[in-house]
N, C-alpha and C positions, 0 to 999 in steps of 0.2 A: 625356583619357578614353581615347584610342587607346593611350596608353602604359600605362595601368592595365589595359586589356584584354589587351595584350601580356604584361604581367607575370603576370596571372591565368592566361592560357593556358599560359605557361611553367611556372608553379607546378603546374598540373594535369599537364603532361607530366613534370615532374620527379618528381611523386608516384608515377608509374608505374615509375620507375627503381628497381632494387634497389640497396642500398648498395654491393654489389660492383661493379656496372656503373658507377656514378658514380666509385668509387675507381679503377677501371681506366681510365676516360676521363681523369680528372684526371692520373693518373700518366703516361699516354701523351702528353698535351700538355706536361707538365713535362719528360719525358725528351727529347722532340723540341725543347724550348724554343720551342714555338709559343704565341703569345698565346691565352688563353681568355677571350673577351669576357663570359661569363656566370659568372664566378667567384662573384659575389654570390649567384646562384641556387643554385650548388652548396653554398655555405655555409649557405643557408637550408634546403636539403634535409637537410644534415648535422645542424643543430640541431633540426629537427623530428622527425628519425628517429634521433637519436643512439644510443638504446638498441639499435637494430638493427645498428649497426656493430660489427664485430669490432675487436680491438686493432690488427690489421694494417691494417684499413680506415681507422681513425682516423689511424694513424701515416702511412700512405701519402698520405692526403688532406692532412694538415697539411704533410708534406714537399713535396707538389706545390704547395700554395698558397705556401709559402715560396719555392720555385724560381720560380713565376710572379709573385712579388712582390705578392701580394694578401693583405693583413692583415685578418682578421676584426675586428669590433669587440670591445671588452673583454668585453661581455656574451656575445657569441657564443663567444669564446675560453674564458670561464669555464665555459660550458655544456659545451663539447667536452673541456676539461681535467678537469672534474669526472667525466665519464663515463670518461675514460681512466684516472683515478686509481682509480675503482671497479674497473675491469677489472684494474688492476695489483694490487689487493689480493686478487684471485682467483688470484694467482700460485701460492699454496701448494696450490691444488686442481688436481691433474694431470688431473682429468676435465673441466676447463673448457677448451673450445677457443677461448674468446674472450679469455683473459688473455694478457699479454705473455710469450710463451714463448721468444722469441729476442732476442738482443742488439740486432740491427739495428732492431727495432721501437722499443725504448726509446730508442736513440741517435738515430734519425731524428726521433723526437718531440722530444727535447731540442734537437737542432740546429735544428729548425723553429721552436721557441719562441725560440731565440736570434736567428735570422734575422728573425723577425717582431717581435722586441723586446718580447715579452709580459712584463709585470711584475706581473700580478695586481692591476691598479688603482693601483699605485704607480709611482715613477719612479727608485728607487734600486737599486743592485746588491743590497742586502739584500732588497728587495721581490722581485727576480727569484729569489733563492735560496729564499726562503720559499715562493714560488708553485710551485716544482718540486721541493721537498724530497723527496717520496716517490720520485720517479724517480732523484734523485741517490743516495738511500739504497740503492735497488735496484742501481744501477751499482756503488756502493762494495762492497756485499755480494758481488756476482758477482766483482769483481776480487779481493776478499779470499779468496774460496773458490778462485779460480784466476787467478793473475796473467797467464796467457797466454790468457785467454778472449776478449779483443778483438783483432781483426785491425788491420792498419795503417790501413786506411780508417776504421774505427770510432774508433781512437785520434786520428786527424787531426780528425774531427768533434768529438770530446770536447774536444780542445784549443781549438777555436773556441768551444765552449760555455763552457769555463772562462774564456776571455778575456772573453766577454760578462758573465760573473758577476763577475769581479774588476776590470774596468775601471771607474774612477770616472766618474760622470756629472757634467756641468758644473754642474748645479744641486744636486748631492747635498750638497756641503759646507754650503750655505745651508739646505737642508731639515733637515739633522741638528741644526741649532740649535733647530728648532721642533718636531721630531717625536720622540716618545719611544717606543722599542720596549720590549715587555715583556721583563723579564730572562730569563724562561723561554725564549722564542723566541730571544732573542739568544744565550744559552748553547748552545742546541741547534744553531743555525746554526754557531757557532764550532767546536763539537765536530765537526760534520760536515765542515767545511773542513779541520780537522786530520786527520781519518780519510781524506780524499780526497787529501792531499798526495802520498803515493807515486804515485798514479795521475796526478796533475797533472804530476809530474816525468817519468813514463813517456811521457805524451802529448806533452809539450814535446820530449822527446828524439826521438821518432819523427817529429814534425812537422818538426823542423829537418833531419833526415836527408833527408826527401822534398824539402824546399825547395832543398837544395844539389844535387839530382840533376837539376834541370831546366835546366841550362845549355845554351844553343843554340850552334851553330857561329857564327851571326851575332853573338851576344853576345860570344863569344871574339874574333872579328875586330875588333869595335868597341874592345875593351880593347887589343888590339895596336896599333890605329891611334892611340888616345889616347896610348899609351906612346911611340910613334914621334914624336908631336908634342911630346914633352917632359913629359907628365903621368906622372910615374913612380909617384906614390902612387895607383894605381888598383887597386881590389879587386873581385873578382867574388863574387856571392852572399854579401854581408856580412849576417850575421844580426843582426836588431834585438833588442837585449837585453830590451826590454819585451814584445814580442809573439811572437818566434820566427819571424816572417816574414823573408824574405831580400830584401835590396835588390840588384837585378840588377847594377848597377855603381855603385860608390861612389868618387868622385874627391875626394881630400883635398887641401887647400891646402898642407899641410906636406910 
């Protein structure tokens, strides 16, 4: 009973908060990487007041929840993503201050969904793609209009999103034997992936460049020590062909 009273009081206090205030608070905790013990209460506020949140507020809140490692339930995510999609569709209306007007809002949202591993109720990479298709289409359109519209940080985030989309799930092969996708959705997703290919390659290229720029002096000293001990086949910042991430030090037996 005491716990129920505590939750009810917190609900009442949360109801007083404006969406912008909660968004700012979550963003602050995430930026400082400080644990936020009532993330569940924050999500409850978001779902109950979702129409009052701007696109930036939704994007910032989801980014913060991803950084804080708090995944809303599928039902809660569906509610938030549905509202975000509606706001995205307002993009064409320049008079709307609630639509996704800048790249960072869209990319932060996509990155958050990847980190939170949202799949729209499914568990395959194709489910992930279908769930966020409108946002990927928006990214593709912006890149098509201006190939230099995304900065390096945004391209790095998109690379991580694309890894999430294209990495096979352990259970996916078995599920595909039993699950039939509609041909229309299947064709649309395949076409979108083809259209995104130039952006995928650009993201991978920029990601790999950044990966090889983080060599520390300590790491270089370790390599020299290994070589002095007779380990001649030692490589620094070896790029993984599958992911684009770098291996700090790779010692080969040959």
